[in-house]
C-alpha positions in Angstrom: 55.8 18.5 -38.5 57.1 21.4 -36.3 55.7 24.9 -37.1 57.1 28.2 -36.0 54.2 30.1 -34.5 54.9 33.8 -34.8 53.1 36.2 -32.4 50.3 37.3 -34.8 49.3 33.7 -35.4 49.2 33.1 -31.6 47.1 36.3 -31.2 44.7 35.1 -33.9 44.4 31.7 -32.0 43.7 33.5 -28.7 41.1 35.8 -30.4 39.3 32.9 -32.1 39.5 30.6 -29.1 38.1 33.4 -26.8 35.3 34.1 -29.3 34.4 30.4 -29.3 34.5 30.3 -25.5 32.0 33.3 -25.2 29.9 31.8 -28.0 29.7 28.5 -26.1 28.9 30.1 -22.8 26.4 32.7 -23.9 24.8 30.6 -26.7 24.2 27.6 -24.5 22.8 29.9 -21.9 20.3 31.3 -24.4 19.4 27.9 -25.6 18.9 26.6 -22.1 16.7 29.5 -21.2 14.5 28.7 -24.3 14.5 25.0 -23.9 13.8 24.9 -20.2 11.9 28.1 -19.3 11.4 28.7 -15.6 13.6 25.8 -14.5 16.8 27.5 -13.4 18.5 24.3 -12.1 18.1 22.6 -15.5 19.1 25.7 -17.3 22.3 25.9 -15.3 23.0 22.2 -15.8 22.7 22.6 -19.6 24.9 25.7 -19.6 27.5 24.0 -17.4 27.7 20.7 -19.4 28.0 22.5 -22.7 30.6 24.9 -21.4 32.7 22.2 -20.0 32.6 20.1 -23.2 33.1 23.1 -25.4 36.0 24.3 -23.4 37.7 20.9 -23.7 37.3 21.0 -27.6 38.4 24.6 -28.0 41.6 24.1 -25.9 42.5 21.1 -28.1 41.9 23.1 -31.3 43.9 26.2 -30.4 46.3 25.0 -27.7 49.1 23.9 -29.9 49.3 27.5 -31.4 49.0 29.8 -28.4 48.7 27.6 -25.3 44.9 28.2 -25.2 44.9 30.7 -22.4 41.7 32.6 -23.4 42.1 34.3 -20.0 44.2 37.4 -19.1 44.9 36.1 -15.7 46.3 32.8 -17.0 48.6 34.8 -19.4 49.8 37.1 -16.6 50.5 34.2 -14.2 52.3 32.4 -17.0 54.5 35.5 -17.5 55.2 35.6 -13.7 56.6 32.1 -13.9 58.6 32.9 -17.1 56.6 30.7 -19.5 55.3 33.6 -21.5 57.2 36.9 -22.3 55.7 40.0 -20.8 55.4 41.5 -24.3 53.4 38.6 -25.5 51.2 38.6 -22.3 50.4 42.2 -22.9 49.4 41.4 -26.5 47.3 38.4 -25.5 45.0 40.5 -23.3 43.3 42.7 -25.9 43.0 39.7 -28.2 41.2 37.7 -25.5 38.9 40.5 -24.5 38.0 41.4 -28.1 37.4 37.7 -28.8 35.0 37.3 -25.9 33.1 40.4 -26.9 32.8 39.1 -30.5 31.6 35.7 -29.4 28.9 37.2 -27.2 27.7 39.3 -30.1 27.7 36.3 -32.4 25.7 34.3 -29.8 23.0 37.0 -29.8 22.8 37.0 -33.5 22.6 33.2 -33.7 19.4 33.3 -31.6 17.8 36.2 -33.5 18.5 38.7 -30.8 19.9 42.2 -31.3 23.7 42.1 -31.8 24.2 43.9 -28.4 21.8 43.7 -25.5 23.5 45.1 -22.4 22.9 42.8 -19.5 20.9 43.9 -16.5 21.9 40.9 -14.4 23.5 42.3 -11.3 25.9 39.8 -9.6 28.2 41.8 -7.4 27.1 40.6 -3.9 29.5 39.5 -1.2 29.0 35.7 -1.9 29.4 36.2 -5.6 32.7 38.0 -5.2 34.1 35.4 -2.8 33.0 32.8 -5.3 34.9 34.5 -8.1 38.1 34.6 -6.0 37.7 30.9 -5.1 36.8 29.9 -8.7 39.8 31.7 -10.2 42.1 30.4 -7.5 41.0 26.8 -8.3 41.3 27.3 -12.0 44.9 28.5 -12.0 45.8 25.9 -9.4 44.5 23.2 -11.7 46.4 24.5 -14.7 49.8 25.2 -13.0 49.8 22.1 -10.8 49.3 19.9 -13.9 52.1 21.7 -15.7 54.5 21.3 -12.7 53.7 17.5 -12.5 54.1 16.9 -16.2 50.5 16.2 -16.9 49.6 19.0 -19.3 48.0 16.5 -21.7 45.2 16.1 -19.2 44.7 19.9 -18.9 41.9 20.3 -21.5 39.7 17.7 -19.8 40.6 18.9 -16.3 39.9 22.6 -17.1 36.5 21.7 -18.8 35.6 19.5 -15.8 36.6 22.0 -13.2 34.6 24.9 -14.8 31.5 22.6 -15.3 31.7 21.7 -11.6 32.4 25.3 -10.5 29.1 26.4 -12.1 27.4 24.6 -9.3 29.8 24.9 -6.3 30.1 28.7 -6.6 27.2 31.1 -6.3 28.7 33.2 -9.2 28.8 30.3 -11.7 32.5 30.7 -11.9 33.3 33.3 -14.6 37.0 33.1 -13.3 38.1 35.2 -16.3 38.1 39.0 -16.9 37.8 38.7 -20.7 34.6 36.5 -20.5 33.3 38.8 -17.8 33.5 41.8 -20.1 32.1 39.8 -23.0 29.1 38.6 -21.1 27.9 42.2 -20.5 26.9 42.3 -24.1 24.0 39.8 -23.8 21.0 40.4 -21.5 20.3 36.7 -21.3 20.9 33.8 -18.8 24.7 34.1 -18.9 24.9 37.9 -18.8 26.4 40.2 -16.2 25.5 43.9 -15.7 28.4 46.3 -16.5 28.2 47.6 -12.9 29.2 44.2 -11.7 32.3 43.8 -13.9 34.9 45.8 -11.9 34.1 44.0 -8.6 34.2 40.7 -10.4 37.5 41.4 -12.0 39.0 42.6 -8.7 37.9 39.4 -7.0 39.3 37.3 -9.9 42.7 39.2 -9.6 42.8 38.4 -5.9 42.1 34.7 -6.6 44.8 34.6 -9.3 47.3 36.3 -6.9 46.6 33.7 -4.2 46.9 30.9 -6.7 50.4 32.1 -7.8 51.4 32.1 -4.1 50.0 28.7 -3.6 51.8 27.3 -6.7 55.1 28.8 -5.4 54.5 27.1 -2.0 53.2 23.8 -3.2 55.3 23.4 -6.4 58.5 25.5 -5.8 60.2 23.7 -8.7 58.0 25.1 -11.4 60.4 26.5 -14.0 60.1 28.5 -17.2 60.1 25.4 -19.4 57.2 23.9 -17.6 55.3 27.2 -17.4 55.8 27.5 -21.2 53.5 24.6 -21.7 50.5 26.4 -20.1 47.7 25.6 -20.8 48.9 22.8 -23.1 52.2 22.2 -24.9 52.5 24.7 -27.7 55.0 26.3 -30.1 56.5 29.7 -29.8 58.1 32.3 -32.0 61.8 31.3 -32.2 62.8 34.9 -33.0 61.4 36.2 -29.6 64.2 36.6 -27.1 61.8 36.5 -24.2 61.0 32.8 -24.9 64.6 31.7 -25.5 65.4 30.8 -21.8 62.5 28.4 -21.7 63.4 26.8 -25.0 67.0 26.3 -24.0 65.9 24.7 -20.7 63.6 22.4 -22.7 66.4 21.3 -25.0 68.8 20.6 -22.2 66.2 18.5 -20.3 65.1 16.5 -23.4 
């Protein structure tokens, strides 16, 4: 059954999905810290595995509604390629940030911590910032390469696997997302980040995203609006939105 997904429903999906993402990341970090105190490697492994698995599930749950971006840089890149209207991309951003903040607060409460505990975990070193640029570059390349080659059904698993792996091959543990970066300031726990580190992290993420857009244009020059419209996974759009009409027409002509 085909459903017409108006903008407010897509924003609700982005908010809830982002909240679950932050809850998974922060909550599993708190649990790992309590279950394996003093064993940083095991804590990171637990955090990475749960995050990858949870991200896979959350993308499947909300993807058909909003595309399951949960990340401002994914939404903006999608708008650059014509898959998402700029109006919608602008609306997605606050929903994603608010969702991640809500999820972090909820994670604190689930583990009997104060609702907000501002993180003191400083992360903005040179290697951390380079790591964030690399992690974000890789994430967007995975997403858009799969869209260009018609394999978006594999994206939930690929994104979950990539982020789980990037926890270990980057020194920053691959935030790769400005919304989750902001949300994680609200929990002074294993997965937290100090507010002073947010701006450098976000700047590094923007650089990585920009390089990814260039790489996609070079490697996959045929990426069109219809393919970009299926980022992160195939989803439905508001038929009354004129900004999505070109992508929909292209899809109809090619089907």
